[in-house]
BAZADO-798809 format. One record per residue (C-alpha): x, y, z; residue number from 1; residue in one letter. Coordinates in nm, 3 decimals. Each point is the difference from the previous one (the first is absolute). Layout:
# BAZADO-798809
SITE        xx        yy        zz     n   res
SITE         X         Y         Z   NUM     a
...
//
This chain:
# BAZADO-798809
SITE        xx        yy        zz     n   res
SITE     1.423    -0.038     2.272     1     m
SITE    -0.230     0.259     0.082     2     s
SITE    -0.336    -0.023     0.097     3     e
SITE    -0.077     0.284    -0.202     4     t
SITE    -0.187     0.024    -0.373     5     t
SITE     0.118     0.011    -0.309     6     r
SITE    -0.113     0.052    -0.398     7     e
SITE     0.055    -0.061    -0.277     8     g
SITE    -0.080    -0.093    -0.390     9     g
SITE     0.073    -0.100    -0.329    10     c
SITE     0.182     0.182    -0.286    11     t
SITE    -0.280     0.224    -0.178    12     c
SITE    -0.168     0.069     0.326    13     g
SITE    -0.334    -0.104    -0.066    14     h
SITE     0.021    -0.297     0.342    15     v
SITE     0.109     0.153     0.320    16     r
SITE    -0.030    -0.200     0.331    17     y
SITE     0.082     0.023     0.400    18     r
SITE     0.157    -0.220     0.188    19     l
SITE    -0.109     0.010     0.418    20     a
SITE     0.261    -0.110     0.187    21     g
SITE     0.377    -0.164    -0.081    22     g
SITE     0.016    -0.293    -0.219    23     p
SITE     0.032    -0.398     0.184    24     i
SITE     0.321    -0.022    -0.215    25     m
SITE     0.135     0.123    -0.277    26     v
SITE     0.196    -0.250    -0.240    27     h
SITE     0.206     0.029    -0.304    28     n
SITE    -0.045    -0.297    -0.228    29     c
SITE     0.271    -0.070    -0.195    30     h
SITE    -0.163    -0.340    -0.179    31     c
SITE    -0.047    -0.004    -0.363    32     r
SITE    -0.337    -0.017     0.017    33     l
SITE     0.019     0.358     0.193    34     c
SITE     0.287     0.106    -0.296    35     q
SITE    -0.216    -0.102    -0.276    36     q
SITE    -0.346     0.173     0.120    37     q
SITE     0.220     0.313     0.084    38     t
SITE     0.188    -0.001    -0.296    39     g
SITE     0.314     0.080     0.251    40     s
SITE     0.236    -0.143     0.247    41     t
SITE    -0.284    -0.074     0.293    42     s
SITE    -0.266     0.137     0.097    43     v
SITE    -0.073     0.178     0.366    44     l
SITE    -0.359    -0.022     0.182    45     n
SITE    -0.121     0.069     0.329    46     a
SITE    -0.218    -0.217     0.116    47     f
SITE    -0.322     0.177     0.176    48     i
SITE    -0.337    -0.150     0.126    49     e
SITE    -0.257     0.122    -0.298    50     t
SITE    -0.237     0.162     0.240    51     d
SITE     0.296     0.232     0.110    52     r
SITE    -0.025     0.133    -0.397    53     i
SITE    -0.215     0.252    -0.142    54     e
SITE    -0.051     0.068    -0.367    55     l
SITE    -0.036     0.403    -0.033    56     l
SITE    -0.059     0.012    -0.353    57     a
SITE     0.065    -0.213    -0.337    58     g
SITE    -0.106    -0.333    -0.090    59     d
SITE     0.231    -0.298     0.050    60     l
SITE    -0.022    -0.359    -0.281    61     a
SITE     0.068    -0.310     0.121    62     d
SITE     0.263    -0.200    -0.191    63     n
SITE     0.030    -0.358     0.101    64     v
SITE     0.324    -0.214     0.023    65     v
SITE     0.151    -0.275     0.100    66     v
SITE     0.227     0.054     0.344    67     g
SITE     0.282    -0.232     0.079    68     g
SITE    -0.182    -0.158     0.246    69     s
SITE    -0.205    -0.112    -0.349    70     g
SITE    -0.333     0.139     0.115    71     n
SITE    -0.146     0.310    -0.122    72     a
SITE     0.173     0.337     0.071    73     h
SITE    -0.216     0.326    -0.095    74     t
SITE     0.188     0.288    -0.084    75     i
SITE    -0.251     0.341     0.026    76     r
SITE     0.127     0.268    -0.230    77     r
SITE    -0.131     0.343    -0.115    78     c
SITE    -0.270    -0.040    -0.227    79     a
SITE     0.155     0.255    -0.237    80     r
SITE     0.366    -0.028     0.012    81     c
SITE     0.054    -0.352     0.145    82     g
SITE     0.222     0.057     0.256    83     t
SITE    -0.008    -0.250     0.312    84     a
SITE    -0.095     0.167     0.279    85     i
SITE    -0.041    -0.340     0.216    86     w
SITE    -0.047    -0.389     0.008    87     s
SITE    -0.174    -0.248     0.196    88     h
SITE     0.131    -0.350     0.028    89     y
SITE    -0.176    -0.310     0.006    90     a
SITE     0.117    -0.054     0.422    91     r
SITE    -0.174     0.329     0.106    92     l
SITE    -0.267     0.012    -0.268    93     g
SITE    -0.154     0.367    -0.049    94     t
SITE     0.050     0.049     0.377    95     l
SITE     0.363     0.066     0.007    96     g
SITE     0.192     0.241    -0.315    97     a
SITE     0.367     0.045    -0.138    98     g
SITE    -0.021     0.339    -0.083    99     v
SITE     0.285     0.143    -0.234   100     r
SITE     0.227     0.175     0.225   101     v
SITE     0.095     0.201    -0.298   102     g
SITE    -0.346     0.163    -0.073   103     t
SITE     0.023     0.165     0.346   104     l
SITE     0.051     0.361    -0.010   105     d
SITE     0.305    -0.043     0.260   106     d
SITE     0.098    -0.323    -0.079   107     p
SITE     0.319     0.033     0.167   108     a
SITE    -0.236     0.033     0.306   109     s
SITE     0.007    -0.398     0.058   110     v
SITE     0.308    -0.264    -0.019   111     t
SITE     0.014    -0.338    -0.099   112     p
SITE    -0.040    -0.272     0.321   113     d
SITE     0.138    -0.256    -0.255   114     v
SITE     0.209    -0.099    -0.377   115     v
SITE    -0.178    -0.326    -0.066   116     i
SITE     0.092    -0.209    -0.314   117     f
SITE     0.339     0.105    -0.011   118     i
SITE     0.071    -0.317    -0.159   119     e
SITE    -0.172     0.177    -0.311   120     s
SITE     0.170     0.348     0.078   121     k
SITE     0.187     0.188    -0.296   122     l
SITE     0.361    -0.090     0.052   123     p
SITE     0.097     0.380    -0.016   124     w
SITE    -0.286     0.129     0.234   125     v
SITE     0.156     0.103     0.344   126     p
SITE    -0.176    -0.155     0.318   127     l
SITE    -0.089     0.262     0.251   128     p
SITE     0.152     0.009     0.280   129     e
SITE    -0.117    -0.107     0.378   130     g
SITE    -0.311    -0.155    -0.179   131     i
SITE    -0.061    -0.371     0.041   132     p
SITE     0.062    -0.202    -0.348   133     a
SITE    -0.156    -0.338    -0.141   134     f
SITE     0.081    -0.225    -0.205   135     q
SITE    -0.360    -0.025    -0.052   136     q
SITE    -0.277     0.027     0.270   137     y
SITE     0.030     0.102     0.402   138     y
SITE    -0.173    -0.127     0.334   139     d
SITE    -0.198     0.349     0.062   140     f
SITE     0.011    -0.114     0.376   141     a
SITE     0.397     0.000    -0.032   142     e
SITE    -0.015     0.343    -0.144   143     v
SITE    -0.262     0.216     0.017   144     l
SITE    -0.121     0.204     0.317   145     s
SITE    -0.262    -0.178     0.265   146     e
SITE    -0.213     0.254    -0.077   147     a
SITE     0.009    -0.027    -0.398   148     s
SITE    -0.022    -0.403     0.108   149     n
SITE    -0.334     0.079     0.179   150     a
SITE    -0.115     0.213    -0.341   151     r
SITE     0.096    -0.320    -0.245   152     l
SITE    -0.140    -0.229     0.256   153     s
SITE    -0.354     0.117     0.011   154     a
SITE    -0.016     0.088    -0.354   155     l
SITE     0.110    -0.398    -0.048   156     v
SITE    -0.251    -0.151     0.219   157     k
SITE    -0.243     0.247    -0.144   158     r
SITE     0.047    -0.133    -0.392   159     r
SITE     0.035    -0.378     0.200   160     k
SITE    -0.370     0.112     0.118   161     a
SITE    -0.110     0.063    -0.379   162     g
SITE     0.033     0.335    -0.011   163     e
SITE     0.149     0.187    -0.339   164     g
//
């Protein structure tokens, strides 16, 4: 993925945002929680440092739900139409965000790095060719690039130090 600027927004147009640079990683998650939260077969999240997200317009409202870890998962939604824009998960707190790829103006500009929780995948959903798929989760170091692992490690260290 290139270090480009991407923009996106919600369904009603109230929220607009910009991402500076490429994501650390992109997950296509088929867990039951993601299925229930999206009302779909899975969710596609582009994980990026929150300080690389610029809210250009609109207001966000937070919904806190329980994540797969049992910890809080905050979904940031358009305050008007309710479109899920990004999430903050317990592991990275507010330092990192899982941006909903479908809210990007050009969602085809990113490709999943992994497909996870295929143990819960609906049987009629095909897996994409050439993308690693895992029954549950995976070891980042074995899949992500060195640069992505370094960015992720930096966020985890900051989180453990009490930030975010």
